C-alpha positions, 0 to 999 in steps of 0.5 A, a space after each residue: 238361140 245362141 247360134 244366131 250370132 255365130 251363124 250371122 257372122 259366117 254368112 255375112 263373112 262367106 257371102 258378102 263377096 259372092 257375085 250374084 247369079 240370080 234373076 233380077 226378078 228373083 231378087 226383087 221377089 225375095 226383097 218384096 216378101 221380106 218387106 211385106 213380112 216386116 210390115 205385117 209384124 210391124 202391124 201386129 205389134 200395134 194392136 191395142 190390148 187389155 191385159 188380164 188384170 184383176 180387181 185390186 191389182 196395180 195397173 197402168 191404163 193408156 187411153 186412146 188419147 195418149 194419157 196414162 193413169 196409175 192406180 188400183 183396179 176397183 171395177 172391171 167389166 165388159 164395159 166399164 174399168 174403174 181405177 182409183 188413183 193417188 191424185 184424183 181419186 176414182 176414175 171410171 173409162 169406158 172399155 172403148 176408150 182404153 188403148 192399153 192396160 198392164 201391170 204396174 209397179 207401186 214403189 216405196 216412195 209412192 210413185 208408179 212404174 210400168 211394168 217392164 214389157 221385156 222380162 222374158 229374155 236379156 239380150 238373146 238367152 231367155 230368163 225364167 219368166 214367161 209370156 202371160 196367156 195372150 201376150 206377144 211380142 215381135 223381136 228384131 235383133 241386129 237388123 237381121 233376126 227376126 222372131 215372134 213369141 206367144 203365150 199360150 197359157 200362163 205358163 207355155 209360150 212359144 216362138 218362131 223366127 228367121 234370119 234375113 241375112 241370107 236373102 240379102 247377101 247370098 244367091 243359093 244359101 237357105 235361110 235359118 229358121 227357129 222354132 221354140 217352146 218354153 214352160 215357165 213356173 214359179 218355185 217360191 217368191 223371188 225365184 222362177 224356173 223355166 225349161 225350153 227348147 229351140 230348134 235351129 234348121 237351115 239348108 247349106 251346100 244341099 245338106 239340111 242341117 238342124 240343132 236342138 238347144 234344151 235348156 234350164 233357166 233359174 232367175 232370182 229376183 223380180 222382172 226389173 232386177 234380177 240374175 238368170 243362170 242358164 245351162 244349155 245342151 245341144 243336139 246336132 244332127 242327132 248326136 248329143 254334145 257332152 259339154 253344156 253351155 253356161 250362162 249368167 245374165 242379169 238386168 237392173 232397172 236404175 231409172 222409170 226408163 232405163 236399166 243396165 243389162 249383161 249377158 255371159 257365155 261359157 261355151 266348151 265344144 269338148 274336154 280337151 280344149 279350153 272353154 271360150 267365153 263371151 261377155 257383153 255389157 249394155 243398156 235398155 231403153 224401157 217404155 210400155 210399148 218397146 224396149 231397145 237394147 244396146 251394148 257390146 259383145 266381147 270375147 278374146 277366144 274368137 279372134 279378139 271380136 267386138 261386136 255392137 249389139 242392137 235389139 228391138 222388142 214390141 209387145 203385142 196381145 192381152 
């Protein structure tokens, strides 16, 4: 996944000034396909869903009228959901009146917070938290990178994505496509681990290139406040890279709707050259149906670049 940013920058630098040789019709077909695909993804992200909450769990319920109710689940069946609230006692709702039901956090001060809907990653790299069965999300990173993820089981999730810079800025460059799988487990309270792989493929100069990123992530903490240490090994064109990539990332939720996020990389091509370091600092706006990441990515090793960062995640599914 970490190749997205360098690849995107490479495409922009190499192709932004290229003259167009494609026909007008071909360009319009490409752009129309992009628009249709994005519209489909946004449509999916708006699907109403009910999470797999159990009786006794803390939950937040959003009604179709837009009201949000926090409390403890008392009854849950095919027609009625009852929740014990702090303010007004027991509330019973028909299933068809509920738009969404998600896990909630009961804080020490007696208030409820909705669960962070984007705990499975920080800015770009994965945490050890996975998507639950039936959960999914659509992610748009830096406008050009599109991705969708889905939880097959309580421990296994898959994802697929592509970038659109090639469509917009190049006449002959093929887009980069990705596919991924992730296995997440909870070792003990406050410690989660995950292993996964992300495949990246593209056609460049009539040569099909493919890279696989095999990673391990260990996350300490909960879905709101955590530190993740990741180790990634690369296999490119059937050749293993000896030096792993190391990531250290963290999130701290400081209010109900805002958190601090950082993600930092150490990349080393070989033992002869010193490692390159990429640092980032950012924030995350958090709402039940969307998170927005924004920040700044810095590095002195790559021509001292400073790159603003923006990412949007929209949850869907159960």
